[in-house]
C-alpha positions in Angstrom: -68.4 -103.6 74.8 -70.4 -102.0 71.7 -69.8 -98.5 72.3 -70.1 -96.4 69.1 -71.4 -99.5 67.2 -73.8 -98.4 64.8 -75.6 -101.2 63.0 -77.6 -104.1 64.6 -75.7 -107.5 65.0 -78.5 -109.5 62.7 -75.7 -112.6 62.5 -73.2 -114.6 64.7 -69.8 -112.5 62.9 -69.0 -109.9 60.5 -69.1 -112.2 57.9 -73.0 -113.3 57.9 -74.1 -109.8 58.8 -72.7 -109.0 55.2 -73.9 -111.8 53.7 -77.4 -111.3 54.8 -77.5 -107.6 54.0 -75.6 -108.6 50.7 -79.1 -110.9 49.7 -81.5 -108.7 50.7 -80.5 -105.9 49.1 -80.3 -107.7 46.1 -83.6 -109.4 46.1 -85.1 -106.1 47.1 -83.6 -104.4 43.8 -84.7 -107.6 41.9 -88.2 -107.9 43.5 -88.8 -104.8 44.5 -90.5 -105.9 48.1 -89.2 -108.3 50.4 -90.7 -109.3 54.0 -88.0 -109.8 56.6 -87.7 -109.3 60.4 -88.0 -105.6 61.6 -84.7 -105.1 62.5 -83.2 -106.8 59.7 -85.6 -104.3 57.8 -84.3 -101.1 59.4 -80.7 -102.3 58.6 -81.6 -102.8 55.0 -83.0 -99.4 54.5 -79.9 -98.2 55.2 -77.8 -100.6 52.9 -80.3 -100.0 49.9 -80.8 -96.1 50.1 -76.5 -95.7 49.7 -77.1 -97.8 47.0 -79.4 -96.0 45.0 -77.2 -92.6 46.1 -74.0 -94.6 44.6 -76.3 -95.1 41.1 -77.4 -91.8 40.9 -74.1 -90.6 40.5 -73.7 -92.9 38.2 -69.7 -92.4 37.2 -68.1 -95.4 37.4 -66.2 -95.4 40.7 -69.6 -95.7 42.0 -70.7 -98.2 39.8 -67.8 -100.6 41.0 -68.3 -99.7 44.8 -71.9 -101.1 44.1 -70.3 -104.7 42.2 -68.4 -104.8 45.0 -71.4 -105.1 47.4 -74.4 -106.6 45.3 -72.0 -108.8 42.7 -74.9 -109.3 40.4 -74.6 -108.0 37.3 -77.9 -107.7 36.3 -79.4 -106.1 39.6 -76.7 -103.9 39.1 -77.2 -103.3 35.5 -81.0 -102.0 36.7 -80.2 -100.3 39.7 -78.0 -97.8 37.5 -80.3 -97.6 34.7 -83.8 -98.3 35.9 -84.0 -96.9 39.5 -81.2 -93.8 38.9 -84.0 -92.4 36.5 -86.7 -93.0 39.2 -85.3 -91.8 42.0 -83.0 -89.0 40.0 -85.0 -86.2 41.6 -85.8 -87.5 45.0 -83.9 -86.6 47.5 -84.0 -89.5 50.0 -86.2 -91.8 51.4 -86.2 -94.5 48.9 -87.2 -97.3 50.7 -90.2 -97.9 53.1 -90.6 -99.8 55.9 -94.2 -101.3 56.4 -94.9 -103.4 60.2 -97.1 -106.5 59.4 -96.9 -108.2 63.5 -95.0 -111.0 64.8 -94.0 -114.1 63.0 -96.7 -117.3 64.0 -93.2 -119.0 64.8 -91.2 -117.1 67.5 -93.4 -114.0 67.7 -90.8 -111.5 66.1 -91.6 -108.5 64.6 -91.9 -109.0 60.6 -91.8 -105.8 58.3 -92.1 -105.2 54.7 -89.5 -103.7 53.1 -90.6 -102.0 49.2 -89.0 -99.6 47.1 -91.2 -96.2 46.9 -93.1 -95.6 44.0 -95.1 -92.2 44.1 -93.5 -89.2 44.2 -94.1 -87.1 47.3 -97.3 -85.2 47.9 -99.2 -83.7 51.1 -102.4 -83.7 51.7 -103.6 -80.3 53.1 -105.9 -79.6 55.6 -109.2 -78.5 55.7 -108.2 -75.1 58.4 -105.4 -74.1 56.1 -107.9 -74.4 52.5 -110.3 -72.2 54.7 -107.9 -69.9 55.7 -106.8 -69.5 52.3 -110.3 -69.1 51.2 -110.5 -66.1 53.4 -107.6 -64.5 53.0 -108.1 -65.0 49.1 -111.1 -62.9 49.3 -109.7 -59.9 52.0 -107.3 -59.3 48.7 -110.5 -59.6 46.4 -112.2 -57.3 48.5 -108.9 -54.7 49.2 -108.5 -54.7 45.7 -112.3 -53.7 44.6 -111.9 -51.4 47.1 -108.6 -49.2 45.9 -110.5 -49.8 41.7 -107.4 -52.2 41.2 -109.7 -54.8 39.9 -113.5 -54.7 38.2 -116.1 -56.1 40.3 -118.0 -59.4 39.6 -120.6 -59.9 36.7 -123.2 -60.5 38.6 -122.8 -57.2 41.2 -122.4 -54.9 38.3 -126.0 -56.6 37.1 -127.3 -56.2 40.6 -126.2 -52.3 40.3 -127.7 -52.2 36.8 -131.3 -53.3 37.6 -131.3 -51.0 40.9 -131.3 -47.8 39.1 -133.4 -49.5 36.2 -136.0 -50.0 38.9 -135.4 -46.1 40.3 -135.8 -45.2 36.7 -139.2 -47.6 36.2 -140.6 -46.2 39.9 -139.7 -42.4 38.7 -141.5 -43.0 35.0 -144.4 -44.2 36.5 -145.0 -41.4 38.9 -144.0 -39.2 35.8 -147.0 -41.1 34.2 -149.6 -40.7 37.1 -148.8 -36.9 37.3 -149.3 -37.3 33.3 -152.7 -39.0 33.8 -153.8 -36.8 36.4 -153.1 -33.5 34.6 -155.2 -35.2 32.1 -158.0 -35.9 33.8 -158.1 -32.4 35.5 -158.6 -30.9 32.3 
């Protein structure tokens, strides 16, 4: 029975299972991307993330643990120098598994495992943008009501033009009354 057994059985025995994972982790760190079956990819992701976490610690004990598993000094050196600096401010999720469909020979699901390159960014939805815009407009309106900020330049120009128009109409009416007085006399 396999009660409480966490890992998947990738080979016939434990030594074969460890050898497969060692080789795949070494190739992943060496090349940055490998293609394998989906079950192996999911198992590889667990081990690769643990190795990167060891590299982020950076002490001698974690380097020895990584060397005990990977066994290629060049790859471990790359892991503790380049990849460590790359993922130092990232909390997790160092690898990505992308399904690419069934294999032609035996129809087993294949996947690409790659190291994540870019930083995490989220795309804001249109609804959130609209809500945010409405909230900002509401806040500006309230600030204008309480006199905390001056009204915009265009609003000031409109207000200035309206009194001028009123003045010009009153001036016209005054000039008309003056011209009427001149005509009467």
